C-alpha angles and dihedrals in degrees: 000000000000111000126189108203114200119199139171093252140326130258115260138155092277094047107021095171097044109130087340092151093052088050092049091051091051091051092051090051088053092050087060089061100261124137105245128187119183121218114193110200104190109185099161119136128276088263088075096069118212136134110287121229137041124311130179123205142147126252120186090335095311122115114232129190119195120197113185120188127158100237097138130183111336134152108288096255094048090045091053093046092051092043093047091063090052092047094046091060090044093051091053090055094046091051091047094050106028105018135248111312122232091223138003118219112196124186120222124020095247090058090045088061088065091049113037101074093043087055090051089052089057093037090240117146113240128205120196120205112200121212100149115141087211086086090061091072118104090237138018127208115256091239094053091046089054092049093052093043088056093050094046095047089056092053123088090230140349125223126200122197094221140025092244091052091050089053092050092049090053092045094050101037109013091240120131115223130199114235116235119157129227120266125254120214096236090184089068102029103049111103111116103168115121117250114274123231135028131258127100122351109265123219122185126198133177141188145092111312095243135124095258092060092060100223088148088062092045093053090051092049091051091050089052092047094051090044085059092058104263117134102220132154130199133211116197117196117193145063132233148124095301097055095104093045093048093052087051091048091051092052093047091052093051095242102104092112090052096051127069122194109202101184127236120015114251122176099230091049092046090052092053091044091056091050087059098045137079099218145352124239132181124162098200119178091206141012139160093206115338105225094182089062091052092046089053091051089048085061091051097252120141113235139216109211142160126236090246102142106296119026094062087071093068112010111097143151091283096057108024153314133295119208130183118270113263095007106131093178092053092046090051091050092047089051091051090048091051093051092049099044104031091126089065088074121085106211095198091050092048092048093049094050093050092044090052094049101039101032117133089238094052097046093042090050092055091049092048091055089051093048091049089055097049092045091051090048091049091055090056 
């Protein structure tokens, strides 16, 4: 099968994590024997400087087209209309140089708005995978619901990366989505040995330093834990708008010396940090999947998570603890329980379960079955 994967951008030296999950998924599909071409539709504003226009290159044997146009943040319908013109030109070139794809797989619904009608023009089925954190909000504007409904109904199928996200998509748009999780890079997240050495209990956390990720709650829970006599340390990996405020909060709580902020999240650094930690914790207020939780599990680390829209799909009594969203006391108690009962968790079993569920082969296999179905239906 010939699959055209459409992502928001493509990793490079200036943006090594840009659309890295889309790239990994494309590579996994290629490993199953499919012909895969990647189309990076980078519509970020002019403030994100890059070379405008369309380029074609090879990366690890995969053909990549990169279309850069300074569209920027716009209301969804306007964004889709502007992006559709860019993708229409890109699709013509892809077909001319690499042939007509059997199916197009586009990541994120807003980007899907740029793609679905072009696919209809060429009679190519289009699958939209939704990841957007916008669906984590407790409510969505009626105009935005209508815009997403329009995009999804023009797609051949919609995929959600968690069961909770699928429920919200149906509640907001009336469209049913298949549930297929994100891929974990098991070549990088694979160490399952327990941390060597004694000393304080080491928690690691990772994510953008924004309110939704709950780092303020985590710092308060750590302070309460240490006030209760537990010698615990915390490494926070990530950058964002709340970084200065979180440093100040750590100081005001008296835990500045027990907390280290490492800056931006990078997958190789996170993998090494997990190997040097005892457990992972993140008190997120909203997720659509929660890839850092899954990466920690793939390294055999038990996790403390919240049932915030993604982690509840895969965090269980064998691999961690779930605490209510925005409950500092419950989070403190879960951290205390983790420090006292860490030996209950089997790192190898945790890693094996995560590897089976999130392996590239497993996820790509589920996607392949979906693609085969929509292609067959399109022929009818």
